[in-house]
C-alpha positions, 0 to 999 in steps of 0.5 A, spaced: 210 221 348 215 220 354 213 223 360 219 227 363 217 229 371 224 230 374 221 231 381 220 226 386 213 223 386 209 224 393 210 217 397 203 215 397 202 216 390 207 210 389 202 205 392 196 207 388 201 207 382 204 200 383 197 197 386 194 200 379 199 197 375 198 190 378 191 190 377 191 192 370 196 186 369 190 182 373 185 183 368 189 183 362 191 176 365 183 174 367 181 177 360 186 173 356 183 166 358 187 160 356 190 164 349 194 167 355 198 159 355 200 161 348 208 160 347 209 167 343 217 168 344 223 167 347 225 172 353 232 175 355 234 168 358 232 164 352 226 162 355 219 161 351 215 166 354 207 165 354 202 170 352 200 171 359 207 173 360 208 178 355 201 182 356 202 183 363 208 186 363 206 190 357 199 192 361 204 195 367 208 198 363 203 202 360 200 203 366 207 206 369 207 210 363 200 213 364 202 215 371 208 220 369 213 216 373 220 218 371 222 210 371 226 205 368 224 198 368 227 192 368 223 186 366 223 179 364 220 179 358 221 186 355 228 187 359 230 195 360 224 199 358 225 207 360 220 211 360 224 218 362 230 221 359 233 222 366 229 217 370 229 218 378 226 211 380 228 204 378 223 198 377 223 191 377 218 187 373 215 180 372 209 178 368 207 172 371 212 168 376 211 161 376 209 160 368 209 153 368 204 152 374 199 157 370 200 153 364 199 147 367 194 149 373 191 155 370 185 159 374 188 154 380 195 154 382 199 159 386 202 164 381 203 171 380 206 178 378 210 182 381 213 189 381 218 193 385 219 201 385 226 203 387 227 210 389 234 211 386 236 209 378 242 205 381 238 202 388 240 198 393 235 193 395 234 197 401 232 203 396 225 200 395 218 205 395 213 200 393 213 192 392 207 188 390 205 181 388 198 179 385 197 172 386 191 171 380 188 165 382 186 167 389 185 175 387 190 176 392 194 183 392 200 183 397 203 190 397 208 194 401 210 201 401 216 203 405 215 205 413 208 204 412 207 196 413 205 190 409 198 189 406 193 184 403 188 186 398 182 181 397 177 184 393 174 190 396 178 188 403 185 191 405 189 188 411 194 189 415 199 183 414 205 180 418 211 174 418 209 169 423 215 173 428 218 166 429 225 167 432 227 160 434 228 154 428 227 147 430 223 141 427 216 145 426 219 151 422 216 151 416 220 151 410 220 153 402 226 150 399 227 151 392 232 145 391 231 144 384 233 151 382 239 150 386 241 145 381 239 148 375 243 155 376 249 151 380 248 154 387 251 149 392 246 146 396 249 141 401 249 146 407 241 146 407 241 139 405 244 138 412 241 143 416 235 141 414 235 133 416 229 131 420 225 138 417 220 137 413 220 142 407 217 143 401 216 148 395 210 151 391 210 153 384 213 160 384 217 164 388 211 170 388 207 165 392 213 163 397 214 170 398 206 172 399 206 166 404 212 169 408 209 176 408 203 173 411 205 168 416 204 162 413 211 159 412 217 162 416 223 161 412 224 161 404 231 158 401 232 159 394 238 162 389 239 168 385 238 167 378 235 170 372 236 178 374 234 177 381 228 180 379 223 176 384 227 177 390 228 184 389 220 185 387 219 182 394 224 185 399 221 191 401 214 186 403 218 182 407 221 187 410 215 191 412 212 185 414 217 184 419 222 179 416 229 179 412 232 176 406 240 174 408 246 170 405 249 164 407 255 168 410 250 173 415 250 179 410 243 182 409 241 184 402 239 192 405 246 195 402 247 191 397 247 194 390 241 191 386 244 191 379 251 188 382 249 183 387 248 175 384 248 177 378 254 173 375 253 168 380 248 164 383 248 166 391 244 162 396 238 167 399 235 165 405 229 169 407 226 169 415 220 171 418 225 175 423 232 177 423 233 172 430 229 166 426 235 168 420 241 167 425 237 161 429 238 158 422 245 160 420 248 157 427 245 151 425 248 150 419 
C-alpha cells in the first residue's frame, strides 16, 4: 500500500531514514555472499546487473517505503520508483557502485551503496538533505545531513570527518583521475592530462570510494565526467559539501545551483571535486 505523508518530515528523521536504508543494503549484500555475483538482468544503461546490485537497491527502496517518506527514487537498476502519489522528496540510488570491483575483489575491494535524498521533486544539487555511502568491505558508512556536517560510522563508533582542507595545488596534491571514464563516455580529458603533468595520480574501483576518501581527507581532488544519469555525484555532493569541499566544472561553475535532471544528462561534462573552494580555483588556474 502506498503511503502518502504530505508534510515535510523533521530533518533529523532524514538521518535515521537514510542510515537505516543503507544498513539494510549492507546486511543484504553480506547475506548474499557469493550469490551476489550472479548476473541477473540488464539495467536501463544496457549493462547486465549483478544480483547484489538488484537486491541492494530493492532493500533500500523497501526501507524507504516502510519509513513513509513521500519520495520518488531514481535508481540505476530499478529506474524511477515512486513511493507517493505526490512526492515531496527526490532520491538517487546506486545499489553497488563499483560492480566490477565487487565481482573481482569480493569482500576486500572498495565498492559501496550510494543514496541521496533531496528536498524537492525537481532538485538542484544544493537541495540535498541526506547523503550516504555504505562501503561494504570496510563496513564504513559515510553520511551527511544538511547543516550538520559529515560523519563516518564504523561498527558502533561515529566520528565527524573533514576534507584535507588543502588550498593550493602542487606536486604533492593527491589526485584520483577517472581517465578511462573520459574515454568511455566521450568527455575531453586533454586539459586534465596537461594540468596533471608531473603529478602522480591514480584511481580506485568505484566512484563511491573516491568521494568517501575526499570527504575524509585521504585524497585532495577527484576528477571524473558525468555519465549514466549522474547518480553517483548527486548521492555524494552533500557529503563533500558538509565535509568542507566543493564540486565544480572546468569553467569554474559549481554544482550548487544546477538542476539534477538537466545538468550533464545529455552530454558528458568533466567534474572536479576538491577539498576546498580555494584548491578548486588553484587547480583551474593551473589548467
